[in-house]
Structure formats: structure tokens, C-alpha cells
C-alpha positions in Angstrom: -96.3 -115.2 159.1 -97.8 -115.6 162.4 -96.3 -117.9 164.9 -98.3 -121.0 165.1 -96.6 -121.0 168.8 -97.0 -117.6 170.1 -99.3 -116.0 167.8 -96.7 -112.9 167.0 -96.4 -111.6 163.9 -92.6 -111.9 162.3 -90.9 -111.9 158.8 -87.8 -113.2 157.8 -86.4 -115.2 154.8 -86.6 -119.5 155.7 -83.8 -121.6 155.9 -84.3 -124.6 153.5 -83.3 -128.3 153.1 -83.6 -130.2 150.0 -84.9 -133.7 151.0 -84.6 -135.0 147.4 -87.0 -137.0 145.3 -89.2 -139.4 145.4 -92.2 -141.3 143.6 -94.3 -138.2 144.6 -92.2 -135.8 143.5 -89.5 -133.5 145.1 -89.2 -132.6 149.0 -87.9 -128.9 150.4 -88.3 -128.7 154.2 -88.3 -125.1 155.0 -87.7 -123.7 158.9 -88.0 -120.6 160.5 -86.9 -119.3 164.1 -89.3 -117.3 166.1 -87.6 -114.0 167.2 -90.6 -113.8 170.3 -90.5 -117.1 171.2 -87.3 -118.8 169.8 -89.1 -121.9 169.0 -88.8 -123.8 165.6 -91.4 -123.3 163.0 -91.2 -126.2 160.1 -93.2 -126.6 156.5 -92.4 -129.4 154.4 -92.8 -128.7 150.6 -94.0 -131.5 148.1 -94.5 -131.0 144.4 -93.4 -130.9 141.1 -89.7 -130.7 140.9 -87.8 -127.8 139.1 -84.2 -129.1 137.8 -81.3 -127.5 138.1 -79.1 -128.0 134.9 -76.8 -130.4 137.5 -79.7 -132.3 138.3 -80.7 -131.0 141.7 -83.7 -129.1 142.8 -84.1 -125.4 142.4 -88.2 -125.2 143.7 -91.2 -126.9 143.2 -94.5 -126.5 141.6 -98.0 -126.7 142.1 -96.5 -127.8 146.1 -98.4 -129.2 148.7 -97.3 -127.3 152.0 -97.8 -128.9 155.2 -97.3 -127.2 158.7 -95.2 -130.4 160.5 -93.7 -128.4 163.5 -95.7 -127.6 165.7 -98.8 -130.4 165.0 -101.0 -128.1 164.8 -103.0 -126.1 161.3 -103.1 -122.6 159.8 -106.5 -122.6 160.4 -106.8 -119.2 163.1 -106.7 -120.7 166.6 -110.3 -120.6 168.2 -111.7 -117.5 170.1 -111.7 -117.8 173.4 -115.5 -117.2 174.2 -116.5 -119.8 172.3 -117.9 -122.4 174.5 -115.1 -125.2 175.6 -116.7 -128.7 174.1 -117.5 -126.5 170.3 -113.9 -124.9 170.6 -112.3 -128.5 170.9 -114.1 -130.2 168.1 -113.4 -127.2 165.7 -109.5 -127.3 167.0 -109.3 -130.9 166.2 -111.6 -130.4 162.9 -108.6 -127.7 161.9 -105.7 -130.6 163.3 -107.0 -133.4 161.0 -108.1 -131.3 157.9 -104.9 -131.9 155.9 -104.7 -135.7 157.0 -108.0 -136.4 156.7 -110.6 -134.5 155.4 -113.7 -136.7 156.1 -112.8 -136.4 159.5 -112.4 -133.0 159.7 -115.8 -132.3 157.9 -117.3 -135.0 160.2 -116.2 -133.0 163.3 -117.2 -129.4 161.6 -120.7 -130.9 161.4 -121.0 -131.9 164.2 -119.4 -128.8 165.6 -122.1 -126.7 163.3 -125.1 -128.7 164.9 -123.9 -127.9 168.5 -123.5 -124.0 167.5 -127.1 -123.3 166.0 -128.6 -125.3 168.7 -126.6 -123.5 171.4 -126.5 -119.9 170.3 -129.3 -120.0 167.3 -131.3 -121.8 169.6 -132.8 -124.0 167.0 -135.3 -126.6 167.6 -133.4 -129.9 167.6 -133.6 -131.9 164.2 -130.9 -132.7 161.3 -128.5 -130.2 160.1 -130.5 -130.1 156.8 -133.3 -128.9 158.8 -131.5 -126.8 161.6 -129.9 -124.8 159.2 -133.1 -124.0 157.1 -134.6 -122.8 161.1 -131.7 -120.5 161.2 -132.1 -118.9 157.3 -135.5 -118.7 157.9 -135.4 -116.4 161.0 -133.0 -113.9 159.1 -131.1 -113.3 161.9 -128.0 -113.8 160.4 -126.0 -111.1 158.0 -126.7 -112.4 154.5 -122.9 -112.4 153.8 -123.3 -115.9 156.5 -126.4 -116.7 156.0 -125.1 -117.7 151.9 -122.1 -119.1 153.8 -124.1 -121.5 155.9 -126.7 -122.5 153.1 -123.5 -123.7 151.0 -122.8 -126.2 153.8 -126.0 -127.5 152.6 -125.2 -127.4 148.7 -121.7 -128.6 149.5 -122.2 -131.0 151.5 -124.9 -132.2 149.4 -127.4 -133.0 152.7 -130.2 -133.3 151.3 -128.7 -136.3 148.6 -126.5 -137.3 151.8 -129.3 -137.9 154.8 -127.1 -139.6 157.3 -124.5 -136.8 156.5 -127.1 -134.5 158.2 -128.8 -137.1 161.0 -125.8 -138.1 162.3 -123.2 -135.6 162.0 -120.3 -137.4 163.3 -120.2 -139.3 160.7 -116.8 -139.9 158.4 -118.1 -140.1 155.2 -117.1 -139.3 151.8 -117.0 -135.3 151.0 -116.4 -133.1 148.0 -113.8 -131.2 147.0 -113.5 -128.4 149.2 -116.3 -129.3 151.6 -113.6 -129.9 155.0 -112.9 -126.0 154.4 -115.4 -124.5 153.6 -117.4 -125.8 156.3 -114.3 -124.5 158.8 -115.0 -120.8 156.9 -118.8 -121.1 157.7 -117.7 -121.8 161.5 -115.4 -119.4 162.3 -118.0 -116.3 160.7 -120.1 -117.7 163.5 -117.9 -117.7 166.3 -117.3 -113.8 165.3 -121.3 -113.8 165.1 -122.7 -115.3 168.3 -120.0 -115.1 170.2 -117.2 -112.6 169.8 -119.0 -109.6 168.6 -121.8 -110.0 171.6 -118.8 -110.2 173.9 -117.0 -107.2 172.6 -120.3 -105.2 172.8 -121.2 -106.6 176.4 -117.3 -105.0 177.3 -118.0 -101.8 175.8 -121.3 -101.8 177.4 -119.7 -102.7 181.2 -117.4 -100.1 180.5 -119.5 -97.0 179.8 -121.7 -98.4 182.3 -118.8 -98.0 184.6 -118.2 -94.1 183.8 -121.9 -93.5 184.4 -122.3 -94.6 187.7 -119.2 -93.0 188.6 -120.5 -90.0 187.1 -124.0 -90.7 188.9 -125.9 -91.0 186.3 -128.5 -94.2 185.5 -126.9 -96.8 183.3 -127.8 -97.9 180.1 -129.6 -101.5 179.4 
């Protein structure tokens, strides 16, 4: 796993603490210590208890897993190339996903609209029309374009114009809608911010070598 504190990969067997049963099923706490930063990583599992012959809990079925320490999400971190205001909305959408998919979807819709206006340079309108502008431009790779189009379909933006016109509004969401919005945002971050920055860094490094060799730089 990747430590949510320091982002270093490590592998170990978690320790567990069985909390017991309540009306919502069985509860087990799993915790690890990152060998790199020496901090605890704690997950809470809740699901249908698998009982031992003595009535104890030996495991859980269909468990819901929550990262409880550090407080955060299991989504990847926002790339540093993303503008701060957009990154702030993305991080908050990730943080509240487990507690409130509706709030997460509202933040991710607002974040998506900001990306389309800032990076894709769409004409400001409602989110539905802005997505159509980007699709009509055919500037995106087909897999990202398909994902972006699915944002409209899953969120049913045509039938719920308030989602499209007031992107920060907290509205009911379809199953998987909040997660899908974040998936599409991550793909757009790579396309609009990360890949151009990597290409620029490589180009700058090449131009430096050309300059040192007394040759003209590439444009």
C-alpha cells in the first residue's frame, strides 16, 4: 500500500482490533505503522460478521472500508501542476466522498467547470453546454471524451438543470456519480496540466543542451 501520510509504498500485515457487533453489523479496526515516516495508518471495516463457533468475529463480508487516520481519502493526491483553487475543490471533494457523496459531487462539478473554463477555454455557460463545447472541439483523447460525456449521462444533467447551472449546489446523486466525477477530473488533470508540464520540462532540458552546444533552440 501507499502511505497516505508520506506517499511511500510499503508492504506489511496489518494488526487488527475487533470492536464487536452493533445494529449495523461487525466492526474491526485495522492499523499499520509506515516504516518510512513511523506514523499509524488506521482503517475501520464494517460489514456482515462471520462468526466463530464460540460467537466471536473471525471476519466480515461485504465490508465498507473507511480510512480514519489520517483523515483523508483513498484517492490519489492532486498533481502539483493543478492551479490552487481547482486543487482545493478537488481535495475537498475527495475528503467528503465517504461521508457525503452529494457534497463531493457538488464540489467536483464546480471543479470540473473551473477546469473547462481555465484549461479548455470554453465559453462560459452551464456545465452541460460547456462539456458539449469540449466534445465538439475533439481536442480530448477518445477515452477521456467518453468519460466526460458520461458525467452528463450519469448525473442526468439534462433532466436536472440546477446541477448544470449551479454546479456548487448539493443535490441528490446517482450511485457512483461522485466517484465517476473524480475519475474524470483526474484524467483531465493529466491531460491539461501534468502532461504539458512534463513536455515543457523535457523541451527546456533539450534546449539547454542545444544552447551549450551552440545550436539553435527548438520552439
